[in-house]
C-alpha positions in Angstrom: 72.0 -24.7 -57.8 70.9 -23.2 -61.2 68.1 -24.9 -63.1 69.0 -27.0 -66.2 72.6 -27.7 -64.8 72.1 -31.8 -64.3 75.5 -32.2 -63.3 75.3 -29.9 -60.3 71.5 -31.4 -59.9 73.1 -35.0 -59.2 75.6 -33.3 -57.1 72.9 -32.1 -55.1 70.6 -35.3 -54.9 74.1 -37.1 -53.8 74.4 -34.7 -51.0 70.5 -34.5 -50.1 70.6 -38.4 -49.9 73.3 -38.4 -47.4 71.5 -35.8 -45.2 68.4 -37.3 -45.2 70.1 -40.6 -44.3 72.0 -39.2 -41.1 68.8 -36.5 -40.0 65.1 -37.0 -39.3 63.2 -33.9 -38.2 60.3 -34.8 -35.1 57.2 -32.6 -34.6 55.5 -33.7 -30.8 53.6 -36.4 -32.6 56.9 -38.3 -33.9 58.7 -38.1 -37.6 57.2 -35.9 -40.0 57.0 -37.8 -44.1 59.3 -35.0 -45.2 61.1 -32.0 -44.6 63.5 -29.6 -46.6 66.6 -28.4 -44.8 68.0 -25.6 -46.4 71.5 -23.8 -45.6 73.1 -20.5 -46.6 76.3 -19.3 -44.8 75.9 -20.2 -41.6 72.1 -20.0 -41.2 69.7 -23.3 -41.9 65.9 -23.1 -41.7 63.7 -26.0 -42.3 60.2 -27.1 -44.4 58.1 -29.5 -43.3 55.1 -31.4 -44.6 52.2 -33.7 -43.1 52.5 -36.0 -46.2 55.4 -37.1 -48.3 56.7 -35.0 -51.5 55.2 -35.6 -54.8 58.4 -37.7 -56.8 59.1 -35.7 -59.7 59.1 -38.6 -63.0 62.7 -39.2 -64.3 63.0 -37.0 -67.7 64.4 -39.1 -70.8 
């Protein structure tokens, strides 16, 4: 996604919301608060955080 491409950004956010609705990431101690799933071609990897990600303020 290119920066500043609001149409694609909304499309990405819709897909991201659907992925988050359907899956979760669990560590040995239980579910992690936040994770990002990266998919490129036939490869996938993730980053996770012990704390919820900061929410960006909506742009006017």
